[in-house]
C-alpha positions as CSV (number, residue, x, y, z in Angstrom):
1,M,-12.4,15.4,0.8
2,F,-12.1,12.8,3.5
3,A,-11.0,15.3,6.1
4,R,-14.3,17.1,5.8
5,Q,-16.5,14.0,5.6
6,A,-16.1,11.9,8.7
7,V,-17.3,11.5,12.2
8,A,-16.5,10.9,15.9
9,Q,-16.8,12.1,19.4
10,D,-14.0,13.4,21.7
11,N,-14.8,10.5,24.0
12,V,-15.2,7.7,21.4
13,V,-13.5,4.6,22.6
14,P,-10.6,4.0,20.1
15,L,-10.7,0.6,18.5
16,E,-7.8,-1.2,17.0
17,L,-7.9,-1.8,13.3
18,G,-9.1,-5.4,12.9
19,A,-9.9,-5.9,16.5
20,R,-9.4,-9.6,17.2
21,Q,-12.7,-10.2,19.0
22,A,-15.0,-8.1,16.8
23,N,-18.3,-9.8,16.0
24,A,-19.3,-7.0,13.6
25,R,-17.6,-4.6,11.3
26,I,-19.4,-1.3,10.9
27,H,-18.6,1.3,8.3
28,L,-19.9,4.9,8.8
29,L,-18.0,6.4,5.9
30,G,-20.1,6.3,2.8
31,T,-23.3,4.4,3.0
32,L,-23.8,2.7,6.4
33,R,-22.6,-0.9,6.2
34,A,-22.5,-3.5,8.9
35,T,-21.5,-7.2,8.6
36,S,-20.9,-10.0,11.0
37,C,-17.6,-11.8,11.2
38,L,-19.1,-14.4,8.8
39,G,-20.0,-11.8,6.2
40,Q,-23.8,-11.6,7.1
41,D,-25.5,-8.2,6.4
42,L,-26.6,-6.6,9.7
43,V,-28.0,-3.4,8.4
44,P,-31.7,-2.8,9.1
45,R,-33.9,-1.5,6.3
46,G,-35.5,1.5,8.0
47,R,-33.6,4.8,7.8
48,K,-34.3,5.7,11.4
49,A,-33.1,2.2,12.6
50,R,-29.9,2.8,10.7
51,A,-29.6,6.3,12.2
52,I,-29.8,4.7,15.7
53,L,-27.0,2.4,14.8
54,G,-24.9,5.3,13.5
55,Y,-25.5,7.4,16.6
56,L,-24.5,4.5,18.9
57,C,-21.4,3.9,16.9
58,L,-20.3,7.5,17.4
59,H,-20.8,7.0,21.2
60,V,-19.5,3.4,21.3
61,G,-19.0,2.1,24.8
62,Q,-21.2,4.9,26.3
63,R,-24.7,4.6,27.8
64,V,-26.8,6.9,25.7
65,P,-30.1,8.1,27.0
66,R,-33.1,6.9,25.0
67,A,-34.7,10.3,25.3
68,R,-31.7,12.0,23.5
69,I,-32.0,9.7,20.5
70,A,-35.8,10.0,20.4
71,A,-35.5,13.8,20.4
72,L,-33.0,13.7,17.5
73,L,-35.1,11.4,15.3
74,W,-38.7,12.3,16.2
75,D,-38.4,16.1,16.9
76,R,-41.9,17.0,15.8
77,V,-44.0,14.7,17.9
78,P,-44.8,14.5,21.7
79,D,-42.2,12.7,23.9
80,H,-44.4,9.7,24.6
81,Q,-44.9,9.1,20.9
82,A,-41.2,9.6,20.1
83,R,-40.3,7.0,22.8
84,A,-42.8,4.5,21.3
85,S,-41.4,5.1,17.8
86,L,-37.9,4.6,19.2
87,R,-38.8,1.3,20.7
88,Q,-40.2,0.1,17.3
89,A,-37.1,1.2,15.4
90,L,-34.9,-0.4,18.1
91,R,-36.8,-3.7,17.6
92,E,-36.0,-3.5,13.9
93,L,-32.3,-2.9,14.6
94,M,-32.2,-5.9,17.1
95,S,-33.9,-8.1,14.6
96,A,-31.4,-7.2,11.9
97,F,-28.6,-8.1,14.3
98,G,-30.2,-11.5,15.0
99,P,-28.3,-13.7,17.4
100,L,-25.6,-11.0,17.8
101,A,-28.0,-8.5,19.2
102,A,-27.5,-9.5,22.8
103,E,-23.7,-9.2,22.4
104,L,-23.7,-5.9,20.5
105,I,-26.3,-3.8,22.3
106,A,-27.0,-3.5,26.0
107,A,-30.5,-1.9,26.6
108,D,-32.4,-1.0,29.7
109,A,-35.4,1.2,30.3
110,E,-33.5,4.5,30.0
111,T,-30.3,3.9,28.0
112,L,-28.7,2.1,25.1
113,R,-25.0,1.1,24.7
114,L,-23.0,-0.4,21.8
115,D,-20.3,-2.8,23.1
116,A,-16.9,-1.4,22.2
117,R,-15.2,-4.8,22.4
118,S,-17.6,-6.6,20.0
119,C,-17.3,-4.3,16.9
120,W,-14.9,-2.6,14.7
121,I,-15.8,0.9,13.4
122,D,-14.0,2.5,10.6
123,A,-14.2,6.1,11.9
124,A,-12.9,5.1,15.3
125,A,-10.1,3.1,13.7
126,M,-9.0,6.3,11.9
127,L,-8.3,7.9,15.2
128,S,-6.8,5.0,17.0
129,G,-3.1,4.4,17.7
130,P,-0.8,1.9,16.1
131,N,-2.6,-1.1,14.9
132,P,-1.9,-4.8,14.3
133,A,-2.1,-4.4,10.5
134,N,0.8,-1.9,10.7
135,L,-1.2,0.6,8.6
136,L,-1.0,4.3,8.9
137,R,-4.3,6.2,9.2
138,S,-3.9,7.5,5.7
139,D,-3.7,3.8,4.5
140,L,-7.0,3.2,6.1
141,A,-8.4,6.4,4.7
142,A,-7.5,5.2,1.2
143,L,-9.7,2.1,1.8
144,C,-12.5,3.7,3.8
145,E,-13.9,6.5,1.6
146,G,-17.0,8.6,1.5
147,E,-19.1,11.0,3.5
148,L,-20.4,10.0,6.9
149,L,-23.8,8.2,6.8
150,E,-24.3,9.7,3.3
151,D,-27.6,7.9,2.9
152,L,-29.1,9.2,6.1
153,S,-29.2,13.0,5.5
154,G,-32.6,14.6,5.7
155,I,-34.2,12.4,8.3
156,T,-35.0,15.3,10.6
157,E,-33.6,18.9,10.8
158,T,-32.3,18.1,14.4
159,F,-30.5,15.0,13.2
160,D,-29.0,16.9,10.3
161,E,-27.7,19.6,12.6
162,W,-26.1,17.1,14.9
163,L,-24.5,15.3,12.0
164,L,-23.0,18.5,10.6
165,I,-21.4,19.2,14.0
166,E,-19.9,15.7,14.2
167,R,-18.5,16.0,10.7
168,A,-16.8,19.3,11.5
169,R,-15.4,17.9,14.8
170,F,-14.0,14.9,13.1
171,S,-12.5,17.0,10.3
172,A,-10.3,18.7,12.9
173,Q,-9.3,15.3,14.5
174,V,-8.4,13.8,11.1
175,T,-6.3,16.8,10.3
176,E,-4.3,16.3,13.5
177,V,-3.8,12.6,12.6
178,F,-2.4,13.6,9.2
179,E,-0.2,16.2,10.8
180,S,1.4,13.5,13.0
181,E,2.0,11.3,10.0
182,L,3.6,14.2,8.1
183,L,6.1,14.6,11.0
184,Q,7.0,10.9,10.5
185,I,7.8,11.3,6.8
186,A,9.3,14.8,6.7
187,R,12.6,13.7,8.1
188,S,15.5,13.6,5.6
189,D,16.3,10.0,6.5
190,V,13.0,8.7,5.2
191,P,13.5,7.4,1.6
192,P,12.0,9.7,-1.0
193,E,9.9,6.8,-2.4
194,R,8.1,6.5,0.9
195,R,7.7,10.2,1.3
196,V,6.1,10.3,-2.2
197,A,3.7,7.5,-1.4
198,L,2.6,8.7,2.0
199,S,2.2,12.3,1.0
200,R,0.1,11.3,-2.0
201,R,-2.3,9.4,0.3
202,I,-2.8,12.4,2.5
203,I,-3.3,14.6,-0.6
204,A,-5.9,12.1,-1.9
205,C,-7.8,12.7,1.3
206,D,-7.3,16.5,1.4
207,P,-6.1,18.0,-1.9
208,T,-5.5,21.4,-0.3
209,H,-3.0,20.1,2.3
210,E,0.1,22.2,1.6
211,G,2.3,20.4,4.1
212,A,1.9,17.1,2.2
213,S,2.2,18.9,-1.1
214,R,5.6,20.4,-0.1
215,I,6.9,17.1,1.1
216,L,5.8,15.5,-2.2
217,M,7.5,18.2,-4.3
218,G,10.8,17.8,-2.3
219,A,10.6,14.0,-2.6
220,L,10.0,14.0,-6.3
221,A,12.9,16.4,-6.7
222,D,15.1,14.0,-4.7
223,L,14.1,11.3,-7.2
224,G,15.1,13.5,-10.1
225,E,11.5,14.1,-11.1
226,R,11.6,17.9,-11.1
227,A,9.0,18.3,-13.8
228,Q,6.5,16.2,-11.7
229,A,7.4,18.3,-8.7
230,L,6.5,21.5,-10.6
231,R,3.2,19.9,-11.8
232,E,2.4,19.0,-8.2
233,Y,2.6,22.7,-7.3
234,E,0.2,23.6,-10.1
235,R,-2.2,20.9,-8.9
236,C,-2.0,22.2,-5.3
237,R,-2.5,25.8,-6.5
238,A,-5.6,24.8,-8.5
239,A,-7.1,22.9,-5.6
240,I,-6.6,25.8,-3.2
241,Q,-8.1,28.3,-5.6
242,A,-11.1,26.0,-6.3
243,A,-11.8,25.3,-2.6
244,L,-10.7,28.4,-0.8
245,D,-10.3,31.1,-3.6
246,A,-6.8,31.7,-2.3
247,E,-3.1,31.3,-3.3
248,P,-0.6,28.8,-1.8
249,S,1.3,29.9,1.2
250,P,4.6,31.8,0.9
251,E,6.5,28.7,1.9
252,T,5.0,26.6,-0.9
253,Q,5.6,29.4,-3.4
254,A,9.2,29.7,-2.3
255,L,9.8,26.0,-2.8
256,Y,8.2,26.2,-6.2
257,R,10.6,29.1,-7.2
258,A,13.6,27.2,-5.8
259,L,12.7,24.1,-7.9
260,R,12.3,26.1,-11.0
261,T,15.7,27.9,-10.8
262,S,17.9,25.2,-9.2
263,P,19.6,22.4,-11.2
264,S,17.9,19.1,-11.3
265,R,18.7,16.9,-8.3
266,Q,20.0,13.4,-9.0
267,P,17.9,10.5,-7.8
268,Q,19.0,9.0,-4.4
269,K,20.8,5.7,-4.7
270,E,18.9,2.6,-3.8
271,L,19.7,1.1,-0.4
272,E,22.3,-1.7,-0.7
273,T,20.3,-3.7,1.8
274,T,17.5,-4.3,-0.7
275,P,19.2,-5.3,-3.9
276,R,17.0,-5.3,-7.0
277,L,14.0,-4.4,-4.9
278,P,12.0,-1.4,-6.2
279,A,10.4,0.5,-3.3
280,P,6.8,-0.9,-3.3
281,L,5.3,2.5,-2.7
282,S,7.2,4.4,-5.3
283,L,5.2,3.2,-8.3
284,I,3.9,6.6,-9.2
285,A,5.6,7.7,-12.4
286,S,3.6,7.7,-15.5
287,A,4.5,5.3,-18.3
288,V,3.2,4.3,-21.7
289,P,0.9,1.4,-20.9
290,S,1.5,-2.0,-22.4
291,P,-0.7,-3.2,-25.2
292,R,-3.7,-5.0,-23.7
293,L,-4.9,-8.4,-24.6
294,R,-8.3,-8.3,-26.4
295,I,-11.0,-11.0,-26.1
296,G,-13.9,-10.9,-28.5
297,V,-17.3,-12.6,-27.9
298,L,-18.6,-13.7,-31.3
299,P,-22.4,-13.8,-31.7
300,F,-23.3,-17.4,-31.0
301,R,-24.9,-19.4,-33.8
302,V,-28.4,-20.7,-33.2
303,L,-30.1,-23.3,-35.4
304,S,-33.6,-22.1,-34.8
305,P,-34.4,-18.4,-35.6
306,L,-37.1,-18.6,-32.9
307,H,-34.3,-18.7,-30.3
308,A,-32.1,-16.0,-31.7
309,D,-32.9,-13.6,-28.8
310,T,-31.9,-16.3,-26.3
311,A,-28.4,-16.5,-28.0
312,I,-28.0,-12.7,-28.1
313,A,-28.9,-12.4,-24.4
314,F,-26.5,-15.2,-23.4
315,C,-23.6,-13.7,-25.4
316,H,-24.1,-10.3,-23.8
317,D,-24.1,-11.8,-20.4
318,L,-20.9,-13.6,-21.3
319,A,-19.2,-10.3,-22.4
320,S,-20.4,-8.6,-19.2
321,A,-18.9,-11.3,-17.0
322,L,-15.6,-11.2,-18.9
323,A,-15.5,-7.4,-18.4
324,R,-15.2,-7.9,-14.7
325,F,-11.6,-9.1,-15.3
326,R,-9.4,-6.1,-15.3
327,W,-6.4,-7.3,-17.2
328,F,-7.9,-7.6,-20.7
329,D,-10.3,-5.7,-23.0
330,V,-13.6,-7.3,-24.1
331,I,-15.1,-6.8,-27.5
332,A,-18.9,-7.2,-27.2
333,P,-20.8,-9.3,-29.7
334,A,-22.7,-6.2,-30.9
335,S,-19.3,-4.9,-32.3
336,I,-18.6,-8.2,-34.2
337,K,-20.8,-8.5,-37.2
338,R,-20.6,-11.8,-39.0
339,T,-21.1,-11.5,-42.8
340,D,-21.0,-14.0,-45.7
341,E,-18.4,-11.8,-47.4
342,D,-15.8,-12.1,-44.6
343,T,-14.4,-14.9,-42.6
344,D,-14.3,-14.8,-38.8
345,Q,-10.6,-15.1,-39.0
346,N,-10.2,-11.9,-41.1
347,L,-12.8,-10.1,-39.0
348,L,-11.1,-10.8,-35.7
349,Q,-7.6,-10.0,-37.0
350,R,-8.8,-6.6,-38.3
351,M,-10.2,-5.9,-34.9
352,G,-7.0,-6.8,-33.1
353,V,-8.6,-9.6,-31.2
354,N,-6.2,-12.1,-29.6
355,Y,-8.8,-14.6,-28.3
356,A,-12.4,-15.2,-29.2
357,I,-15.2,-17.1,-27.7
358,D,-17.4,-18.8,-30.2
359,G,-20.4,-21.0,-29.7
360,I,-23.5,-22.6,-30.9
361,I,-26.9,-23.0,-29.1
362,V,-29.0,-26.0,-30.1
363,V,-32.6,-26.4,-28.9
364,N,-34.1,-29.9,-29.1
365,Y,-37.6,-30.0,-27.8
366,D,-37.2,-29.4,-24.0
367,K,-33.3,-29.4,-24.0
368,I,-30.8,-26.6,-24.6
369,N,-27.3,-27.6,-25.6
370,I,-24.6,-24.9,-25.4
371,K,-21.2,-25.6,-27.0
372,I,-18.4,-23.1,-26.6
373,H,-14.9,-22.8,-28.0
374,L,-12.1,-20.5,-27.0
375,L,-10.1,-19.6,-30.1
376,S,-6.5,-18.3,-30.2
377,V,-6.4,-15.8,-33.0
378,Q,-3.0,-15.4,-34.7
379,N,-2.1,-16.3,-38.2
380,E,-4.9,-18.9,-38.0
381,S,-7.6,-19.6,-35.4
382,K,-6.9,-22.5,-33.1
383,I,-9.3,-24.0,-30.6
384,V,-7.5,-24.0,-27.3
385,F,-10.4,-24.9,-25.0
386,A,-13.9,-26.3,-25.4
387,D,-16.8,-27.0,-23.1
388,E,-20.4,-28.1,-23.4
389,F,-23.5,-27.6,-21.2
390,E,-26.9,-29.1,-21.4
391,L,-30.0,-28.1,-19.4
392,N,-33.7,-28.2,-19.6
393,F,-35.3,-25.4,-21.6
394,N,-37.4,-24.2,-18.7
395,Q,-34.2,-23.9,-16.5
396,F,-32.3,-21.6,-18.9
397,N,-33.4,-18.3,-17.4
398,V,-32.7,-19.7,-13.9
399,I,-29.2,-21.1,-14.3
400,S,-27.8,-19.4,-17.4
401,S,-25.9,-17.0,-15.2
402,D,-24.2,-19.9,-13.5
403,I,-23.2,-21.3,-16.8
404,V,-21.8,-17.9,-17.8
405,S,-19.8,-17.9,-14.5
406,R,-18.3,-21.4,-15.2
407,I,-17.3,-20.4,-18.7
408,V,-15.5,-17.2,-17.8
409,A,-13.9,-18.7,-14.7
410,R,-12.4,-21.5,-16.8
411,I,-11.2,-19.2,-19.6
412,D,-9.3,-16.8,-17.3
413,P,-6.7,-19.2,-16.0
414,I,-6.3,-21.0,-19.3
415,I,-5.4,-17.8,-21.1
416,I,-2.9,-16.9,-18.3
417,F,-1.4,-20.4,-18.7
418,I,-1.1,-20.0,-22.5
419,E,0.3,-16.5,-22.3
420,G,2.7,-17.7,-19.6
421,D,4.5,-20.1,-21.9
422,G,8.1,-19.0,-21.9
423,K,8.5,-20.2,-25.4
424,A,5.7,-18.0,-26.8
425,E,6.2,-14.6,-28.2
426,N,5.6,-11.8,-25.7
427,R,2.9,-9.7,-27.4
428,F,1.9,-7.5,-24.5
429,G,4.9,-5.7,-23.1
430,S,5.1,-5.4,-19.3
431,I,1.7,-7.2,-18.7
432,G,3.0,-10.1,-20.8
433,V,6.0,-10.3,-18.5
434,V,3.5,-10.8,-15.6
435,Y,1.7,-13.6,-17.5
436,R,5.1,-15.4,-17.8
437,A,6.0,-14.8,-14.1
438,I,2.8,-16.3,-12.7
439,P,3.5,-19.9,-13.7
440,L,7.0,-19.5,-12.3
441,I,5.5,-18.4,-8.9
442,F,3.3,-21.5,-8.8
443,S,6.1,-23.8,-9.6
444,L,7.7,-23.1,-6.2
445,E,11.0,-24.2,-7.6
446,R,13.5,-21.8,-6.0
447,A,15.4,-20.9,-9.2
448,Q,12.2,-20.3,-11.2
449,Y,10.6,-18.5,-8.2
450,D,13.5,-16.1,-8.0
451,R,13.3,-15.6,-11.7
452,A,9.6,-14.6,-11.3
453,W,10.6,-11.8,-9.0
454,I,13.1,-10.4,-11.5
455,M,10.4,-10.5,-14.1
456,L,7.9,-8.7,-11.9
457,E,10.5,-6.1,-11.0
458,D,11.3,-5.5,-14.7
459,A,7.5,-5.2,-15.5
460,L,7.1,-2.5,-12.8
461,R,10.2,-0.6,-14.0
462,S,8.7,-0.6,-17.5
463,D,5.2,0.3,-16.4
464,P,5.0,1.6,-12.8
465,N,1.2,1.6,-12.9
466,N,1.0,-2.1,-13.8
467,V,-1.6,-3.2,-11.2
468,K,-1.4,-6.9,-12.1
469,A,2.4,-6.8,-11.5
470,M,1.9,-5.1,-8.1
471,T,-0.7,-7.6,-7.1
472,W,1.5,-10.6,-8.0
473,A,4.5,-9.0,-6.5
474,A,2.5,-8.8,-3.2
475,Y,1.7,-12.5,-3.4
476,W,5.3,-13.3,-4.3
477,H,6.4,-11.8,-1.0
478,V,3.8,-13.7,0.9
479,L,4.8,-17.1,-0.5
480,N,8.5,-16.1,-0.1
481,V,7.9,-15.9,3.7
482,G,5.7,-19.0,3.7
483,Q,8.4,-21.0,2.0
484,G,11.1,-19.8,4.5
485,W,13.1,-18.2,1.7
486,S,12.9,-14.6,2.9
487,K,16.1,-13.2,4.5
488,D,14.1,-10.4,6.1
489,V,10.6,-11.4,7.1
490,N,9.5,-7.9,8.2
491,M,10.7,-6.4,5.0
492,S,8.8,-9.0,3.0
493,F,5.6,-8.5,5.0
494,N,5.8,-4.7,4.6
495,S,6.6,-5.1,0.9
496,A,3.6,-7.4,0.3
497,Q,1.3,-5.1,2.1
498,S,2.6,-2.0,0.3
499,F,2.3,-3.6,-3.2
500,A,-1.2,-4.7,-2.5
501,L,-2.4,-1.3,-1.1
502,N,-0.8,0.6,-4.0
503,A,-2.6,-1.7,-6.5
504,I,-5.9,-1.0,-4.8
505,R,-5.3,2.8,-4.8
506,I,-4.6,2.8,-8.5
507,D,-7.6,0.5,-9.3
508,P,-10.0,0.3,-6.3
509,E,-12.3,-2.1,-8.1
510,N,-9.6,-4.7,-8.9
511,A,-10.9,-7.9,-7.4
512,E,-7.7,-9.7,-7.7
513,A,-5.7,-7.1,-5.8
514,L,-8.4,-6.9,-3.1
515,G,-8.5,-10.7,-2.7
516,I,-4.7,-10.9,-2.3
517,Y,-4.7,-8.0,0.1
518,A,-7.4,-9.9,2.1
519,H,-5.1,-12.9,2.2
520,I,-2.3,-10.7,3.5
521,C,-4.6,-9.4,6.2
522,S,-5.4,-13.0,7.3
523,F,-2.0,-14.8,6.8
524,I,0.4,-12.0,7.8
525,N,-1.6,-9.7,10.1
526,K,-3.8,-12.3,11.7
527,D,-6.6,-9.8,11.1
528,T,-9.5,-12.1,10.0
529,D,-12.1,-9.4,10.3
530,S,-10.4,-7.3,7.7
531,A,-9.7,-10.4,5.6
532,L,-13.3,-11.4,5.5
533,Y,-14.4,-7.8,4.6
534,F,-12.0,-7.6,1.6
535,F,-12.6,-11.1,0.4
536,D,-16.3,-10.3,0.4
537,K,-15.7,-7.0,-1.5
538,A,-13.4,-8.8,-4.0
539,L,-15.9,-11.6,-4.8
540,K,-18.8,-9.1,-5.1
541,L,-16.7,-7.2,-7.7
542,N,-15.9,-10.4,-9.6
543,P,-17.3,-13.7,-8.3
544,N,-15.7,-15.5,-11.2
545,I,-12.0,-15.3,-10.2
546,A,-12.0,-18.9,-9.1
547,F,-8.7,-19.0,-7.1
548,L,-10.1,-16.3,-4.7
549,W,-12.7,-18.8,-3.5
550,A,-9.9,-21.2,-2.6
551,M,-7.7,-18.4,-1.2
552,S,-10.5,-17.3,1.2
553,A,-11.1,-20.8,2.6
554,P,-8.2,-20.9,5.1
555,T,-9.5,-17.7,6.7
556,Y,-12.8,-19.5,7.5
557,C,-10.7,-22.2,9.1
558,Y,-8.9,-19.6,11.2
559,I,-12.2,-18.4,12.6
560,G,-13.5,-22.0,13.3
561,E,-15.8,-22.4,10.3
562,P,-14.3,-25.4,8.4
563,D,-17.7,-26.2,6.7
564,I,-17.8,-22.8,5.1
565,A,-14.2,-23.4,4.0
566,L,-15.2,-26.6,2.3
567,Q,-18.1,-24.8,0.6
568,R,-15.7,-22.3,-0.8
569,M,-13.4,-25.0,-2.0
570,A,-16.3,-26.7,-3.7
571,R,-17.2,-23.4,-5.4
572,Y,-13.6,-23.1,-6.6
573,A,-13.6,-26.6,-8.0
574,D,-17.0,-26.0,-9.7
575,L,-15.8,-22.8,-11.4
576,A,-12.4,-23.9,-12.5
577,P,-12.1,-27.7,-12.7
578,F,-9.4,-27.3,-15.4
579,D,-7.3,-24.7,-13.5
580,P,-3.6,-25.4,-14.5
581,H,-2.6,-24.5,-11.0
582,A,-5.2,-26.5,-9.1
583,R,-2.6,-28.7,-7.5
584,F,-1.4,-25.6,-5.6
585,W,-4.8,-25.3,-3.9
586,D,-5.2,-29.0,-3.0
587,T,-3.4,-28.4,0.3
588,V,-6.3,-26.2,1.5
589,Y,-8.7,-29.2,1.5
590,A,-6.7,-30.9,4.3
591,I,-7.0,-28.0,6.7
592,P,-10.8,-28.0,7.3
593,Y,-10.9,-31.7,7.5
594,L,-8.2,-31.5,10.2
595,L,-10.3,-29.0,12.1
596,K,-13.4,-31.2,11.8
597,A,-11.3,-34.1,13.3
598,D,-11.8,-36.1,10.1
599,Y,-8.2,-37.1,10.1
600,E,-8.5,-39.8,7.4
601,Q,-9.8,-37.3,4.9
602,A,-7.2,-34.8,6.0
603,V,-4.5,-37.4,5.3
604,R,-6.1,-38.4,2.0
605,F,-6.1,-34.8,0.7
606,G,-2.8,-34.0,2.4
607,R,-0.9,-36.9,0.7
608,R,-2.4,-35.9,-2.7
609,A,-1.3,-32.3,-2.2
610,V,2.2,-33.2,-1.1
611,A,2.6,-35.6,-4.1
612,L,1.5,-33.0,-6.6
613,N,3.3,-30.1,-4.9
614,P,6.3,-31.4,-3.0
615,E,8.1,-28.0,-3.0
616,F,5.2,-26.4,-1.0
617,T,6.4,-26.5,2.6
618,N,3.1,-25.5,4.2
619,G,1.5,-28.4,2.4
620,Y,3.1,-30.8,4.9
621,K,1.8,-29.2,8.0
622,P,-1.9,-30.4,8.0
623,L,-0.8,-33.8,6.8
624,I,1.7,-34.3,9.6
625,A,-0.8,-33.0,12.2
626,A,-3.4,-35.5,10.9
627,L,-1.0,-38.4,10.9
628,G,-0.1,-37.5,14.5
629,H,-3.7,-37.5,15.6
630,L,-4.1,-40.9,14.0
631,G,-1.0,-42.2,15.9
632,R,0.8,-43.0,12.6
633,L,4.0,-41.5,13.9
634,S,6.1,-43.9,11.8
635,L,4.7,-42.4,8.6
636,I,5.4,-38.7,9.5
637,H,8.8,-39.0,7.7
638,I,6.8,-38.5,4.4
């Protein structure tokens, strides 16, 4: 439970979520993590060096006596030896910080201090006031999980005792934070959908929180979900019994009895000010999931039996990379046995496979040639995509993973494009509706764009836990503002953020949702620190979602790193040269060249982007700026 697992001091300097000038982001909840604003790892290897960093974070902005830290971490040696060991661990910490060390840590002969203005700390942000990202603390808690410094227990008995006290102290502070949020949502004028979502976040952090449970029960009853309200009571009761060996309070029991005996309340009517807009945070109800698309990886053929193991290993790597995508199921090659008595077509149809990856590996002396086909499996198998790779035999083990990345990164958008064909049969229920909506979003033609929203809305009504629908609903709202089509910008921003956060809560390892939330942090909240963190997390979970590399590039432009932005665009182009929506991302190329003062290149890419995507209003901005810098004012009427 989060409320029993965090840290702080009464006099910790509160930091804003996504502090604008932060050079480092430090996470104390869970395993200690620290990254620079450019995503570089700043964590030292030694446990005691990491413990020093954790201690300084809990006293951020304060001058901490060296003797106090030495006594905590070297409690069984003489003082002079403890001070010497502290100096050595501190050197390791400063070395890990590299060029940022002088900005982050102020050290003199007697004290150490971590600069509060140069770093963002998750535990401090949990206790801070309103923040630029417009998140409640329970929003942040949903994204920052785990026990304080969970990898640093057992360093010394003295340090463990100190850590235990800090966790207990912070537990009380977090409880106060949640209580203040409960006061915000307990009012009758708060829509029940919002009460449901916020109370569920608090319950996720503290399952025994009866105040949140009562609010949730009442909100579910207001939505006409009395059965779910009664189930929430049973969940709360079980949690309290397991944790405290007690029964719920008389107030909670009285609410339960009232819900059991009273007639079912009718759902509140939707606000007329938001026509056809489902409340983004109300997507809680269970539903029968849509049938999922299935991709099979056939065992590749190999002409030489001597290289059969190479083919098997490559196919399994391919299946593993495909499994990182969350919106389809992958059938591994070990489950697909080719036999002489059966055709691949019959075999795949019996297994319910919709698409299959087939291939052949040919070894000629010192060369390996890999040919792959993507098959659409219906009444008959059709090749819908083909690619070929050749490399030296002695390079295979070194770069085969890169070839796997290219294959799966190219397959993903092609399948989306095929399934998004409005003329094709919808085989996958609500998730199939999302496939069809995505091309309409990228069209940026107003009528089709509005149609995409109606389809996403219908998908969410059919399956409220459809993470892909939530993710693309979030992006729909971002583009809606960027195009100047939103009638209520604040509502659109809040909806985008709410959809993305809810998708992450349902599937915390969904790289697509994390990446689009990162874009929201950057584009909407101007919070580049958070954006870089979530882009990094998304691309670690699935580095083969090509468009996330392109989507992250503007954030590097915002922090003054256009060369890194161009590297990310190069990675996107390498992974998905056949992306059907590549024209949408062409605009991004112009921005880093504009920042590098290479205005000719900015104009070159800007003109191409505008020609391919004339409906994208933001595509004109870098082009117009570059033309202005070149003095070509007469051409700005493009």
